[in-house]
PyMOL commands that place a pseudoatom at each C-alpha (Angstrom):
pseudoatom trace, name=CA, resn=MET, resi=1, chain=A, elem=C, hetatm=0, pos=[106.395, 61.296, 158.809]
pseudoatom trace, name=CA, resn=ASN, resi=2, chain=A, elem=C, hetatm=0, pos=[105.132, 57.991, 157.692]
pseudoatom trace, name=CA, resn=LYS, resi=3, chain=A, elem=C, hetatm=0, pos=[101.544, 56.905, 156.858]
pseudoatom trace, name=CA, resn=GLY, resi=4, chain=A, elem=C, hetatm=0, pos=[100.713, 55.905, 160.434]
pseudoatom trace, name=CA, resn=GLU, resi=5, chain=A, elem=C, hetatm=0, pos=[101.927, 59.124, 161.810]
pseudoatom trace, name=CA, resn=LEU, resi=6, chain=A, elem=C, hetatm=0, pos=[100.000, 61.071, 159.215]
pseudoatom trace, name=CA, resn=ILE, resi=7, chain=A, elem=C, hetatm=0, pos=[96.798, 59.207, 160.072]
pseudoatom trace, name=CA, resn=GLU, resi=8, chain=A, elem=C, hetatm=0, pos=[97.384, 59.885, 163.757]
pseudoatom trace, name=CA, resn=ALA, resi=9, chain=A, elem=C, hetatm=0, pos=[97.956, 63.654, 163.151]
pseudoatom trace, name=CA, resn=VAL, resi=10, chain=A, elem=C, hetatm=0, pos=[94.829, 64.003, 161.005]
pseudoatom trace, name=CA, resn=ALA, resi=11, chain=A, elem=C, hetatm=0, pos=[92.729, 62.022, 163.520]
pseudoatom trace, name=CA, resn=SER, resi=12, chain=A, elem=C, hetatm=0, pos=[93.789, 64.279, 166.384]
pseudoatom trace, name=CA, resn=GLU, resi=13, chain=A, elem=C, hetatm=0, pos=[93.258, 67.392, 164.403]
pseudoatom trace, name=CA, resn=THR, resi=14, chain=A, elem=C, hetatm=0, pos=[89.854, 66.489, 163.044]
pseudoatom trace, name=CA, resn=GLU, resi=15, chain=A, elem=C, hetatm=0, pos=[88.606, 64.456, 166.021]
pseudoatom trace, name=CA, resn=MET, resi=16, chain=A, elem=C, hetatm=0, pos=[87.830, 61.544, 163.718]
pseudoatom trace, name=CA, resn=THR, resi=17, chain=A, elem=C, hetatm=0, pos=[88.752, 57.916, 164.450]
pseudoatom trace, name=CA, resn=LYS, resi=18, chain=A, elem=C, hetatm=0, pos=[92.060, 56.554, 163.082]
pseudoatom trace, name=CA, resn=ALA, resi=19, chain=A, elem=C, hetatm=0, pos=[90.146, 53.951, 161.140]
pseudoatom trace, name=CA, resn=ASP, resi=20, chain=A, elem=C, hetatm=0, pos=[88.085, 56.629, 159.367]
pseudoatom trace, name=CA, resn=CYS, resi=21, chain=A, elem=C, hetatm=0, pos=[91.202, 58.718, 158.621]
pseudoatom trace, name=CA, resn=GLU, resi=22, chain=A, elem=C, hetatm=0, pos=[92.901, 55.633, 157.259]
pseudoatom trace, name=CA, resn=ARG, resi=23, chain=A, elem=C, hetatm=0, pos=[89.941, 54.842, 154.936]
pseudoatom trace, name=CA, resn=TYR, resi=24, chain=A, elem=C, hetatm=0, pos=[89.895, 58.511, 153.659]
pseudoatom trace, name=CA, resn=LEU, resi=25, chain=A, elem=C, hetatm=0, pos=[93.658, 58.542, 153.100]
pseudoatom trace, name=CA, resn=ASN, resi=26, chain=A, elem=C, hetatm=0, pos=[93.478, 55.164, 151.278]
pseudoatom trace, name=CA, resn=CYS, resi=27, chain=A, elem=C, hetatm=0, pos=[90.666, 56.487, 149.105]
pseudoatom trace, name=CA, resn=PHE, resi=28, chain=A, elem=C, hetatm=0, pos=[92.582, 59.688, 148.327]
pseudoatom trace, name=CA, resn=VAL, resi=29, chain=A, elem=C, hetatm=0, pos=[95.652, 57.711, 147.267]
pseudoatom trace, name=CA, resn=GLU, resi=30, chain=A, elem=C, hetatm=0, pos=[93.645, 55.337, 145.082]
pseudoatom trace, name=CA, resn=THR, resi=31, chain=A, elem=C, hetatm=0, pos=[91.810, 58.129, 143.419]
pseudoatom trace, name=CA, resn=VAL, resi=32, chain=A, elem=C, hetatm=0, pos=[94.961, 60.046, 142.610]
pseudoatom trace, name=CA, resn=SER, resi=33, chain=A, elem=C, hetatm=0, pos=[96.613, 56.847, 141.261]
pseudoatom trace, name=CA, resn=LYS, resi=34, chain=A, elem=C, hetatm=0, pos=[93.628, 56.009, 139.050]
pseudoatom trace, name=CA, resn=ASN, resi=35, chain=A, elem=C, hetatm=0, pos=[93.596, 59.588, 137.580]
pseudoatom trace, name=CA, resn=MET, resi=36, chain=A, elem=C, hetatm=0, pos=[97.304, 59.553, 137.012]
pseudoatom trace, name=CA, resn=LYS, resi=37, chain=A, elem=C, hetatm=0, pos=[97.096, 56.182, 135.239]
pseudoatom trace, name=CA, resn=LYS, resi=38, chain=A, elem=C, hetatm=0, pos=[94.474, 57.822, 132.933]
pseudoatom trace, name=CA, resn=ASP, resi=39, chain=A, elem=C, hetatm=0, pos=[96.821, 60.799, 132.330]
pseudoatom trace, name=CA, resn=ASP, resi=40, chain=A, elem=C, hetatm=0, pos=[94.230, 63.117, 134.002]
pseudoatom trace, name=CA, resn=GLY, resi=41, chain=A, elem=C, hetatm=0, pos=[96.214, 64.051, 137.062]
pseudoatom trace, name=CA, resn=VAL, resi=42, chain=A, elem=C, hetatm=0, pos=[94.894, 65.811, 140.142]
pseudoatom trace, name=CA, resn=LYS, resi=43, chain=A, elem=C, hetatm=0, pos=[95.055, 69.524, 140.830]
pseudoatom trace, name=CA, resn=LEU, resi=44, chain=A, elem=C, hetatm=0, pos=[94.709, 70.767, 144.495]
pseudoatom trace, name=CA, resn=VAL, resi=45, chain=A, elem=C, hetatm=0, pos=[94.761, 74.560, 144.209]
pseudoatom trace, name=CA, resn=GLY, resi=46, chain=A, elem=C, hetatm=0, pos=[97.275, 75.985, 146.634]
pseudoatom trace, name=CA, resn=PHE, resi=47, chain=A, elem=C, hetatm=0, pos=[98.882, 72.596, 147.376]
pseudoatom trace, name=CA, resn=GLY, resi=48, chain=A, elem=C, hetatm=0, pos=[100.020, 71.142, 144.087]
pseudoatom trace, name=CA, resn=THR, resi=49, chain=A, elem=C, hetatm=0, pos=[99.468, 68.925, 141.091]
pseudoatom trace, name=CA, resn=PHE, resi=50, chain=A, elem=C, hetatm=0, pos=[99.913, 65.211, 140.769]
pseudoatom trace, name=CA, resn=LYS, resi=51, chain=A, elem=C, hetatm=0, pos=[100.514, 64.206, 137.098]
pseudoatom trace, name=CA, resn=THR, resi=52, chain=A, elem=C, hetatm=0, pos=[102.545, 61.996, 134.880]
pseudoatom trace, name=CA, resn=SER, resi=53, chain=A, elem=C, hetatm=0, pos=[105.453, 62.809, 132.572]
pseudoatom trace, name=CA, resn=LYS, resi=54, chain=A, elem=C, hetatm=0, pos=[106.894, 60.786, 129.708]
pseudoatom trace, name=CA, resn=ARG, resi=55, chain=A, elem=C, hetatm=0, pos=[110.603, 60.103, 129.597]
pseudoatom trace, name=CA, resn=LYS, resi=56, chain=A, elem=C, hetatm=0, pos=[112.297, 59.365, 126.307]
pseudoatom trace, name=CA, resn=ALA, resi=57, chain=A, elem=C, hetatm=0, pos=[114.376, 56.275, 125.744]
pseudoatom trace, name=CA, resn=ARG, resi=58, chain=A, elem=C, hetatm=0, pos=[118.079, 56.938, 126.208]
pseudoatom trace, name=CA, resn=ILE, resi=59, chain=A, elem=C, hetatm=0, pos=[121.512, 55.373, 126.490]
pseudoatom trace, name=CA, resn=GLY, resi=60, chain=A, elem=C, hetatm=0, pos=[123.042, 55.141, 129.997]
pseudoatom trace, name=CA, resn=ARG, resi=61, chain=A, elem=C, hetatm=0, pos=[126.178, 53.607, 131.372]
pseudoatom trace, name=CA, resn=ASN, resi=62, chain=A, elem=C, hetatm=0, pos=[126.716, 50.841, 133.943]
pseudoatom trace, name=CA, resn=PRO, resi=63, chain=A, elem=C, hetatm=0, pos=[128.774, 52.641, 136.577]
pseudoatom trace, name=CA, resn=GLN, resi=64, chain=A, elem=C, hetatm=0, pos=[130.676, 49.465, 137.458]
pseudoatom trace, name=CA, resn=THR, resi=65, chain=A, elem=C, hetatm=0, pos=[131.773, 48.388, 134.013]
pseudoatom trace, name=CA, resn=GLY, resi=66, chain=A, elem=C, hetatm=0, pos=[131.250, 51.538, 131.899]
pseudoatom trace, name=CA, resn=GLU, resi=67, chain=A, elem=C, hetatm=0, pos=[129.218, 49.443, 129.442]
pseudoatom trace, name=CA, resn=GLU, resi=68, chain=A, elem=C, hetatm=0, pos=[126.439, 51.342, 127.548]
pseudoatom trace, name=CA, resn=ILE, resi=69, chain=A, elem=C, hetatm=0, pos=[122.937, 50.133, 128.336]
pseudoatom trace, name=CA, resn=LYS, resi=70, chain=A, elem=C, hetatm=0, pos=[119.553, 51.056, 126.776]
pseudoatom trace, name=CA, resn=ILE, resi=71, chain=A, elem=C, hetatm=0, pos=[117.114, 52.648, 129.131]
pseudoatom trace, name=CA, resn=PRO, resi=72, chain=A, elem=C, hetatm=0, pos=[113.553, 52.267, 127.697]
pseudoatom trace, name=CA, resn=ALA, resi=73, chain=A, elem=C, hetatm=0, pos=[110.954, 55.132, 127.493]
pseudoatom trace, name=CA, resn=ARG, resi=74, chain=A, elem=C, hetatm=0, pos=[108.583, 55.227, 130.458]
pseudoatom trace, name=CA, resn=THR, resi=75, chain=A, elem=C, hetatm=0, pos=[105.881, 57.206, 132.092]
pseudoatom trace, name=CA, resn=VAL, resi=76, chain=A, elem=C, hetatm=0, pos=[106.737, 58.479, 135.641]
pseudoatom trace, name=CA, resn=PRO, resi=77, chain=A, elem=C, hetatm=0, pos=[104.652, 60.166, 138.382]
pseudoatom trace, name=CA, resn=VAL, resi=78, chain=A, elem=C, hetatm=0, pos=[105.387, 63.847, 139.085]
pseudoatom trace, name=CA, resn=PHE, resi=79, chain=A, elem=C, hetatm=0, pos=[104.242, 66.207, 141.868]
pseudoatom trace, name=CA, resn=SER, resi=80, chain=A, elem=C, hetatm=0, pos=[104.464, 69.938, 141.239]
pseudoatom trace, name=CA, resn=PRO, resi=81, chain=A, elem=C, hetatm=0, pos=[103.977, 72.007, 144.377]
pseudoatom trace, name=CA, resn=GLY, resi=82, chain=A, elem=C, hetatm=0, pos=[101.607, 74.924, 144.271]
pseudoatom trace, name=CA, resn=LYS, resi=83, chain=A, elem=C, hetatm=0, pos=[102.468, 78.544, 144.831]
pseudoatom trace, name=CA, resn=GLU, resi=84, chain=A, elem=C, hetatm=0, pos=[100.992, 78.628, 148.336]
pseudoatom trace, name=CA, resn=LEU, resi=85, chain=A, elem=C, hetatm=0, pos=[102.914, 75.455, 149.400]
pseudoatom trace, name=CA, resn=LYS, resi=86, chain=A, elem=C, hetatm=0, pos=[106.121, 76.922, 148.093]
pseudoatom trace, name=CA, resn=GLU, resi=87, chain=A, elem=C, hetatm=0, pos=[105.604, 80.219, 149.837]
pseudoatom trace, name=CA, resn=SER, resi=88, chain=A, elem=C, hetatm=0, pos=[104.709, 78.562, 153.186]
pseudoatom trace, name=CA, resn=ILE, resi=89, chain=A, elem=C, hetatm=0, pos=[107.990, 76.571, 153.053]
pseudoatom trace, name=CA, resn=TRP, resi=90, chain=A, elem=C, hetatm=0, pos=[110.041, 79.542, 152.044]
pseudoatom trace, name=CA, resn=LYS, resi=91, chain=A, elem=C, hetatm=0, pos=[108.626, 81.656, 154.879]
pseudoatom trace, name=CA, resn=SER, resi=92, chain=A, elem=C, hetatm=0, pos=[109.369, 78.968, 157.433]
pseudoatom trace, name=CA, resn=ARG, resi=93, chain=A, elem=C, hetatm=0, pos=[113.082, 78.984, 156.645]
for i in range(1, 93): cmd.bond("trace and resi %d" % i, "trace and resi %d" % (i + 1))
show_as sticks, trace
zoom trace
């Protein structure tokens, strides 16, 4: 499902306009992004947690040449699914 399909699904479920749904979705994404940049993260009980994680600098290898390369430390976004989300997926399989 892409963003357009998500907006369409939410609009049909909530009987809102697609334009309103798109504004709400964009606002949600911006808010989550801002909080993750501040290292606050966002917890949605039952769904999951959006947060950041720090990766240490490390040595990797170029797969074509085998040459060692330095991979710098960085902060990456992480999503941890909540218990209810995990259980709903497990039950559906």
